[in-house]
Structures are given as C-alpha cells and as structure tokens.
C-alpha positions as CSV (number, residue, x, y, z in Angstrom):
1,M,129.2,113.1,110.0
2,V,128.2,112.0,106.8
3,R,124.9,109.0,106.0
4,V,124.2,107.7,102.8
5,G,120.7,106.1,101.8
6,F,120.0,104.1,98.4
7,G,116.1,104.1,97.7
8,T,114.2,102.9,94.6
9,D,110.5,102.4,93.5
10,S,108.6,101.6,90.1
11,H,105.1,100.9,89.1
12,R,103.3,99.8,86.1
13,F,101.2,101.9,83.7
14,E,97.8,102.4,84.4
15,E,95.5,100.7,82.5
16,K,93.3,103.7,82.4
17,E,95.2,105.9,80.5
18,E,92.9,108.7,82.5
19,K,95.4,109.1,85.4
20,P,98.1,111.8,84.5
21,L,101.8,111.1,84.8
22,V,103.0,113.0,87.7
23,L,107.1,112.2,88.3
24,G,109.8,114.3,90.8
25,A,107.0,116.5,91.8
26,V,106.2,117.4,88.1
27,K,102.9,117.1,85.9
28,I,104.4,115.8,83.2
29,S,101.2,114.6,81.3
30,D,97.4,114.3,81.4
31,T,96.8,110.3,80.9
32,G,99.6,107.8,80.5
33,G,100.2,108.1,85.0
34,L,101.0,105.1,86.9
35,A,99.4,102.6,88.7
36,A,99.1,103.5,92.6
37,N,97.1,104.2,95.8
38,S,98.6,107.3,95.3
39,D,100.1,109.9,92.0
40,G,102.5,107.3,91.3
41,D,105.0,109.5,91.8
42,V,108.4,107.1,91.4
43,I,111.1,109.3,91.4
44,L,109.4,111.0,95.3
45,H,108.6,107.2,96.1
46,A,112.4,106.4,95.4
47,V,113.4,109.9,97.1
48,F,111.6,109.2,100.3
49,N,112.7,105.6,100.5
50,A,116.1,107.2,100.5
51,V,116.0,109.6,102.9
52,S,113.9,107.3,105.2
53,Q,116.9,105.0,105.3
54,A,119.7,107.3,105.5
55,C,117.7,108.6,108.9
56,G,117.2,105.0,110.0
57,G,113.9,104.5,108.6
58,E,111.5,103.0,107.3
59,S,109.7,101.9,103.7
60,L,107.5,104.1,102.2
61,G,104.8,102.0,102.2
62,Y,105.0,102.0,106.5
63,Y,103.9,105.9,105.9
64,A,101.6,106.1,103.2
65,D,99.8,103.8,103.6
66,P,97.4,104.8,106.6
67,L,97.5,108.3,104.7
68,C,96.3,106.4,101.2
69,R,93.2,105.2,103.4
70,K,93.0,109.1,104.4
71,G,92.2,109.8,100.8
72,I,96.4,111.5,100.9
73,T,97.6,110.8,97.8
74,D,99.8,113.4,96.8
75,S,103.6,112.3,97.1
76,V,104.7,115.4,98.3
77,E,102.7,114.8,101.5
78,Y,104.9,111.8,101.8
79,L,107.9,113.4,101.3
80,K,107.3,115.6,104.5
81,I,107.5,113.0,106.6
82,A,111.1,112.1,105.4
83,L,112.1,115.5,105.4
84,D,110.9,116.1,109.8
85,M,113.4,112.7,110.2
86,V,116.4,114.4,108.8
87,E,115.2,117.5,111.4
88,R,114.6,115.3,114.0
89,T,118.2,113.3,113.6
90,G,120.1,116.5,113.2
91,F,121.0,116.2,109.8
92,R,120.6,118.2,106.8
93,I,120.4,117.1,103.4
94,G,123.7,117.8,101.1
95,N,122.9,116.1,97.4
96,I,120.4,113.7,96.0
97,G,121.2,111.4,92.5
98,V,117.7,109.9,91.2
99,M,118.5,107.4,87.9
100,V,114.9,106.7,86.2
101,E,114.5,103.3,83.5
102,A,111.7,104.0,81.1
103,K,111.4,103.5,77.6
104,R,108.5,106.1,77.9
105,P,108.0,108.7,77.5
106,R,111.1,110.3,76.7
107,F,111.7,113.3,78.6
108,S,112.7,116.9,77.7
109,Q,115.5,118.7,78.8
110,A,113.3,121.3,79.9
111,D,111.0,118.1,81.9
112,I,114.0,117.4,83.3
113,G,114.7,121.4,84.7
114,R,111.6,121.1,86.1
115,M,111.9,118.1,88.2
116,K,115.4,119.1,89.1
117,T,113.9,122.2,90.5
118,A,110.3,121.4,92.3
119,I,112.5,118.5,94.1
120,A,115.6,121.2,95.2
121,G,113.0,123.8,96.4
122,L,111.1,120.4,98.5
123,L,114.5,119.0,100.0
124,S,115.5,123.2,100.3
125,I,118.5,122.0,98.4
126,S,120.3,124.5,95.7
127,V,119.5,122.7,91.9
128,G,123.1,122.1,91.5
129,D,122.3,119.4,94.1
130,V,119.7,117.1,92.2
131,G,120.7,115.1,90.2
132,I,118.3,113.0,87.7
133,T,119.5,110.4,85.3
134,F,117.2,108.7,83.3
135,T,118.3,105.0,80.7
136,S,115.9,103.6,78.4
137,G,116.8,100.6,79.7
138,E,117.4,99.1,76.2
139,G,113.9,96.8,76.3
140,L,115.8,94.3,78.9
141,T,113.3,94.9,81.7
142,S,109.3,95.2,81.8
143,F,110.6,99.4,82.5
144,G,113.4,98.9,79.0
145,R,109.5,97.5,77.4
146,G,108.0,100.3,78.0
147,E,105.4,98.4,80.8
148,G,106.4,101.0,83.7
149,I,109.3,102.7,85.4
150,L,111.6,102.2,87.9
151,A,113.2,105.2,90.1
152,Q,116.5,104.7,92.1
153,S,117.9,107.2,94.7
154,I,121.0,107.6,96.7
155,V,121.2,110.3,99.1
156,T,123.9,112.2,101.4
157,L,123.0,113.3,105.1
158,I,125.1,116.0,106.2
159,R,125.6,116.6,110.3
160,R,123.7,120.2,110.6
161,E,126.5,122.3,112.5
162,A,125.6,122.9,116.6
C-alpha cells in the first residue's frame, strides 16, 4: 500500500539581516534568513506537512507552536515528530520531491547537493530518492519578486513489510 502527501510552506525574508538562511537543514548564509518563530526552514516545513498529511496528521503549526514557545526553533526537531508518525502508522518513506520558488538567493549545485544529502539522512532514504528543483517564478509572485521563499513538497509512504 502506498500513501501520498503534499505539503507547502512559505516565509518572507526577515527585515533584520542577522538571521541565518537555513534551507533543507543546511545553513546557506549567515544573513538573509526568513521571518519565523523557528529557523524558518521552508523546505523542512513543507516536507513535514507532506509527511504529516500522508499519515493523516495536522499541519506543522499544530506541533511546532508549542515547541517554539519552549524555545525549540530547529526544524530538524519538528521533522522528528512527522517521522514518528510514519513509524507509528507502519510505513516508510519511499521518496520525496521538493519544489522551491525564490528569486533569491541563487543556489549552487553544491548547495543543492548538501540539502539533498541532509534531507536523505534525516529521512533515512538514499540521496537518489530526494528531488529538489528551483524556479525563479519569473517575477509573477511575491516569491518571484524576491520577497520570500515558497517550498512545496510531495512524499510517498510505502507500507513496511510485516
């Protein structure tokens, strides 16, 4: 049996430039982060939402808001909640796809490789089972105009062998 989940998340850029930009569990830069109570990792947030949806769970805020109030702002910690859902429902992650819309920053192949490796490690899947693509949005949306970053994710869950 296979389940599919779709997730999305977006944040605008932080007005204060001191916050680091973290995407896919990788620090991309020391400045230019996203406004959020957490680290603002829209990629992991979208992945969380996709995994949670496939398991019949709630959106990220339901789980993360109480953790933020306790000072837990690392999106990797939030993702662990979704991975527990996968375990409890008797599934495993098959593959994951992420689509990012952002005018800025420009991502190098090395950045993308680091994100894929980090996500694969967190999800206990191979790097080849993680797809990440980017679009500039051609300036048609606020993300395409450089005001923030949007991430969308799709995940397949596969029933574990008994």
